[in-house]
N, C-alpha and C positions, 0 to 999 in steps of 0.2 A: 694666566688669562688677563692679568692686569697689564702685562707687557705686550699683549697682542695688539696689532693694529686694528682699529675699529672697523675699518672696511674689510679686513681679513675675516673678522667674525661673520660677516654677511656672506662672504665667499665660502667659508666653511659650511655655513647653514645650507646654502644653495647646493654645494657638492654632496652633502649627506642626503638631501632631499632628492636629488637626482639619482644617487646611487640606490636608494631604498624605494624610489618611485613614489614619493609622497609629496604633499604640498610644502613649499618652503615655510609657509605660515605655521605649520605644525612644528617644524624644527625650531623656528623662532620662539614659539610658545614654550617649547620644552626647555630652551635656554633660559627664558624668563623665569620659568618655575624652578629651574635649578639655582638661579641667582637668588630667588626668594628663600629657598632652603638654606643656601650658604649664608645669606644675610641673617637669618634667624639664629643660625649657629653662632654667628659673631655678636650680634646685637641683642639677642635674647628671644626665646620662643614667644614671650608675651606680646611682642610687637606684631601688628598686623601689616606685614611688609608687602609692598607693591613694587614690581620691577617692570621696566619698559625699555625695549630696544628700538631705536629709530631705524626703520627698514631702509632709509635712504642714506643716512650718514653713519650708522653703526653706533651712535651715541647711546650709552647705557646710563639709565637713571634709576636710583633707588630712593624710595620714600616710604613712609609709613602713614597709615590712615589714622587720623586723630579727630576726636569730637570736641568742638568748641564749647566749654562750660564756664560757668561763673566761678566755681570753686573746684579746683583740681583734686580728685580723690585717687586717681590711677594715672601715674605719670607715663605709663606705656601706651594708653589709649585715649587720654584726655589732655587738652591744652587750654590754657587761659585765653580770654578774649584779647588781652594785650599782646601775648606771644603770637596769637593767630593773626592779628592785624599787621604784625611785623612781617608776616609771610604774605598775607593777602589783606589789603587795606579795607576791603568791603566785607570782611568776615563778620558773622554775627553769631550770637548764642544759638546752639543747636545745629550749626553747620558742620559738615564734614570736610576736611581738607587734607591735602597730602603734605606731610612734613618731610622735606628733603633730608636724606641721610648721607653721610660722607661716603666717598668712593670706597669700595670694598677691596681690601687686599686679601686675595684668596690664599689661604694656607693649604698645606698638603691635604689635611682632612676635609676641609671645606671643598677643595677642588674635586676630591674623590667622591663626596657626597653629590656634588653637582653632576659629575659624569654619570653616576647611577641613575639619577633622575632623567637626564637626557636620554641615556640608553633605553630605559624603561618606556619613556614616552614614544621614542622612535619605533621601538618594537611593537607597542600597542597600536600605533598608527599603521605600521606595515601589516599587522594582523587584520586590522579593519579593512585595509585596501585589498588584501588577499581575499577576504570573505566577500566583499562587495563584487570583486571580479568573478569569483568562481560560482557565487550563487546565481548569477545570470547565465551560467553555462550548464545548469542542470538540464538534462536531456540531450546533451551533445557528447560527441566523442573527442577525447584528448589523447595525445601521444605522450608517452612517458618512458623513463629508463628505469629498469628495476634496480632499486638502491640496496634493499636488504629484505630479509624474510624474518618475521617475528611471530612465533607460535603458529605457523601456517598461514599468517596473513602476509601479503606482499605489499611492500612500500614502494611506490613509484615517485621518482623525482619528476615533477611537472615543470621544472624550470624556476617558477616563482613560488612554488609551494610544493608540499608532499601530498599524495593521495594514497589511499588504502584500498586494496582488494582483499576483502575478508575471505576466509577459507571457503565459505559457502557461495561466494560470488565468482569464484574462479572456475575455469573449465576443468573438470575432473581429469586426472592423469596428465594434465599439462605441466611440463617442466620448464620453469622460467629461472634463468640464472642472472646473477648480478651483471648489469651492463646491457641486458637484452632490452631492445626497444620494442614496446608493445602499445597497442590501442586499447582503450577502455572507455566505458560509458559512465558519465557522471549521473548518478540517480538521487544523491542527497548531499547537501552541504550544511554543516552545523557550525555555529559560532562558539568556540571554546576559549577558555582563558589562555591556553597555551598556543592558540592559533586555530584557524578554521579546520574542521575535520571534513575532508573531501572523500566521500565514499564512492568507490568505483566498482564497476561490474563488467565481467566478460560473459556472464551467464544470463544476464537479463534479456528478455525477448526484444526489448527495444534496442539493444546493442546490435542485434541482427538487422533490425529495421533500418537503423542509421547507416550500417555498412552497405546495405542495398541502396540507400539514398545517395551514398557517395559513389557507388559504382554504376548506377543506372540514371542517366540524365533525365529520362522521362518521369522518374519518381521525384527527383529534385525539382523538376519544373512543375509538378503537380498534375501531370497528364495521366500518370498511373498512381494509384492509391494503394497503400498496403492496408488491408482491412484488419487482419488478425495474424498474430505469430504465436505458435506453440513450440516450445523447445524442450528437449532433453539434452542439456549442454554437453557438448563433446561427442555426442552419439548421433542424434537425429533431430530434425526440425521440420515443421510445416508452416508454410507462409501463403496466405491467400491475398491475391491481388485483383484489382478491377480497374476499368477505365470507361469513361463516357465517349471516348474517341473510337468509333467503329472501325477505323482503318488500322488500328493498332492491336496486335496480339500481346496482352500484358505478360503472359507467361513467357512467350518467346523473347520479349524485350528484356525481361529479367535474366533469362538464360544467357543471352548474348550470342554473338557469332561463335560457333563451335564451343559453346559453353564458357566463354571467357569471363563473363561478368559474374556468373554464379560461382565459378571456379575461384575467382579472387576472394569471394566471401568465404567459401569453403576452406581455402588455405589459411585465412586469418583465424578461422574457428577450429584449427587443428584437425581438418578432415571430416567435420560434422556433416552428415548427409542431409541434404535439404530437398524436400518436396515442395515444388511451387504449383499452386493450383488456382483455378479461376474462382473468384468469390461469387456466391449466389445468395440472393435474399431468400431463395426457396431452400428451406432447411433440408428436406430429403435429398435434393441435388447436391447441396453442400456436403452432406454426410457421405454420399457416394463418392464425390471427388476427394474428400479428405482421407478416405480409407484406401486409396490407391497404394500399392498396385493391385489390391484385391478386387475382384469383380463382385458387384453387389446384385443379388437377384430381386430382392424386395426390401422395401423400407416402410416401417410403420411408425408414424409420429404420434407421440402422446404428449401434447403440450401441457396438460394438466400436471402430469407427473414429471415433466421436464426430461422425458426419456425418448430415445430413438431406438427402435428395435430393428436390427439389420439382419437379413437372411442372406447367407452365402452358400455356395456349393462346398461340399465336404472337403474338396481339394484346395479350396482357397481359405479355409478356416484359420490355418496357422499364419498365413499372410495377413489376414484381416486383423488378427490379434496382435501379431508382431512378437519379437523377443521380449520376454517378461512383460507382455501386455503393452509394449511401448506404442505400437501403431494406433491401437484403439484409444489409448490414453491421450495421445496427441490430437487425434481426431475429436475426441470429447471436448478438449480444451478449445479447439478451433471453432466447433459448433456452439459450444456453451451448453450442450445437452449431454446427459449420461447415455452412453451407447452400449447396448447389449448385442453381442454377436451370437447368432444361432445358425445352425445348419437347417436344411429343409426338414430332416427328420426331427430334430430338436424342436423346431417351431410347431410341427404337427402335434407332437407329444405334449408340448406345452399348452397348446390350444385345447386339446382334448382334456388334459388335466385340469385346466382353468374352468372349462365348461362343466366337467363332472363335479368339481369342488362347489361351484355356485349352485349346481342342481341339487347336490346332497344337502347344502346349507338350507335351501328353501324347503326341501322334503322334511328335514329334521325340525325346523323351526315351526312350520305351520301345518305339518301333518297332511300333505297332499301326495298323490301318487307321482311317480317319477316322470311320467309322460307329461303331466300338467306342468310340473316344475321345469322340465326341458323346454316346453313351449314358452314359459315366462322368461327364461334366460335368453332364448333365441330372439325374443321380442325386446330385449334390452334391459329387463328387470334383474339387477344384480345384487340387490339388498332388500331386506325386509322393510327398511325405512321407505324405499322407493315404492313398494307395493302399497304400504299403509297411506303414504302421503300423495299418491297420484289420484287425480280427478277420475271418478268412476266412468265418466264418458269416454276417457282415453282407452278403456278396455274394450269398447264396442268394436273396434277395428280388428280384434283378434277373433279368428273364426272359432265358433263353438262356445263363446263366452256369452252367457245371458246374464240378466240382472241378478239372478239368484246366486250364480257362481261368483260374480264380482263382489256382492255383498259379503258372502262367506269368506272370500280371500281377504278383503279389507278388515273384516271383523277379527279373523284369526291373527292377522299381522299386527293389529292394534293391541290385542290381548297378549301376544308374545312380547312386544315392546314394553308393555306395562309390567309384565312379569320380570323381564330382564332388568328393567330400571329398579324394581323392588330388590331383586337379588344383588345388583351391583351396589345399591345403597347399604345393604348389610355388610357386604365385603369391604366397602370403604370405611365403615364404622369399625369393623374388626381390625383393619389395618391402621386405625387411628389417624386417618387423613383429616387435616385441619379443615374446618368449616369454610374459611376463606378460600381455600383451594377448590373445594367442592362447588363453591358459588361462582367460580370462574367459568362464565357461561360459554366461552369459546370451546370448552371441552365437554363432550357428552360423558355419561356415566361409564360406558364401556371403555372409552379412552382413559378415563381417570383410573379405572381398575388396572388397565395394562401398564400405566405409568407407576401406580402405587406398588405393584408387584415388583418393581425395580428399586424399591425403597425411596421413591420420590413422593413424599407425603405432604409437603408444604409448597405454597406458592413461591416461596424463596428458593426452595430446592429446584423447582421447575424453571425459574428465571435464570438459574445458573447453567442450564443445559445448552447444548449446541444443536443446530439443525440436524447434523449427522446423528446425534443421539436419538432423535426422534424417527427419522426416516431411513437410517442406515447409510452405508457408503461402501465404496470399492477400494480395495488395497492390493498391491502387488504381493503375492505370498506364493512361495515355491514356484516361481516362474508363471504364475496364473493370476489373472485379475479376479480375485475372490471378493464375494459380497459379505459384509458384516451387517447383521440385522439391526434394525432400530426398534425402539420401544413401541412405536405405532405402526409397525409393519402390518398390512392387512386392512388398513383404514382408508386406503387410496388418498393419502395426504401428499399434496404437491410440496416441492421445496419452498415456493413462495408462501404457501399457506403455513408451513412449519415455521418459517422465518417470522411470519406475522404473529403466530401464537407466542413465541418467545419474546418478541418485542412488546406485545401487549402486557405480558407478565412482568417484564422489566419496568415498564411504565408505572404499573401499580406498585411494584416493589420500591421504586425510587421515590414515589410520592408518599 
């Protein structure tokens, strides 16, 4: 290094910066740091060494920082006023100055140490550059070449960095070999010590969205908007599109002439079947469209329960459900509502069973005849709480209900609720439910009993539950979309209400 031309040092720095696509200043800084390290090896670690390279001339200067003192105690960091003024005539006690060091003759060990520092600094700068570059590309598609496979994860060469497609982010049954050129969606970039971790996906719903954006100019220009995408990667997908331009058919534009546009996306996704539908703010209409190719006869929307009940002809039942419940599952994702598929016969049976269940409940609870209970259910009274809490004047519209009957109904309902509350409190005591949980006002005593019978007896236990634990969920089982019961089945609890209960419990728990 001592024999190298000074200008040559600058040229080398510029060449390294250009090769690694980093600022020349970073390379110069790394060189200066390397010289500091080498100088400390030669002159002693006790010295506070300072190195500087003139970016115009290439001149290298080494010095050490010294404190001007009256009485020198440490020769490595302190200098007398007399010696200081020999360097700088205006130096005073308490000043810091740079004491020039003789030119450094780099030995083999010193040169190796300097090289390690430079290499480390350049790599660090390169990693920082890569992270800054790719973090701004989150949400975009990149092209890469398959480099290798590690434990089922695919490593892509992105040119300036490597990206990883994790096992669960690849398309099932897709066979990628070393050297294959593929597209992938950047969904996350993390800064790590070994360099940026660029996480890619070919299974992400937005990957499909971006592919359509590339293939359909109307989407790219914002004329057509992709509202929602639901995917079963490698098998089937549904995409809902809309436009404010009445002259454009959004579905036709996405399909393209003779299916050319959608086919390009299908080919990239290894033959994944894609249903393109018109988006609708009307949920029943959206549900009907999303269940295509099945024909829907009737739709019942229950916004409180976040459910849509769909009635189809017996011959269209398998189409509506799909293989392994795939069609109804994707439709549920697209609408954001849980979809139940029923035949006409099943709907009729269900309605009758529901009516009978509510009728029998009223008969058993307040000891009235079946005809009266049926009349109450048909008028919309589905719980004892509703009967007890309804203003008596609201019963006047029911034919045959006089003041005496109404009073008796309300009194019996109130007595039933009081008795139930007393019995529930005894059960809660026997199950040793903590007082703090009982005082959680968002849950009534019947709900608490139902939960406690599942061995949830403290507020902390309850805070650890999920919404699915409370209201149940659907799962694919034996090629059927089967329902798993929740602890609070039968309490007409919506998903939003269940979410709120758990959130309130967690707030109390955290405080």
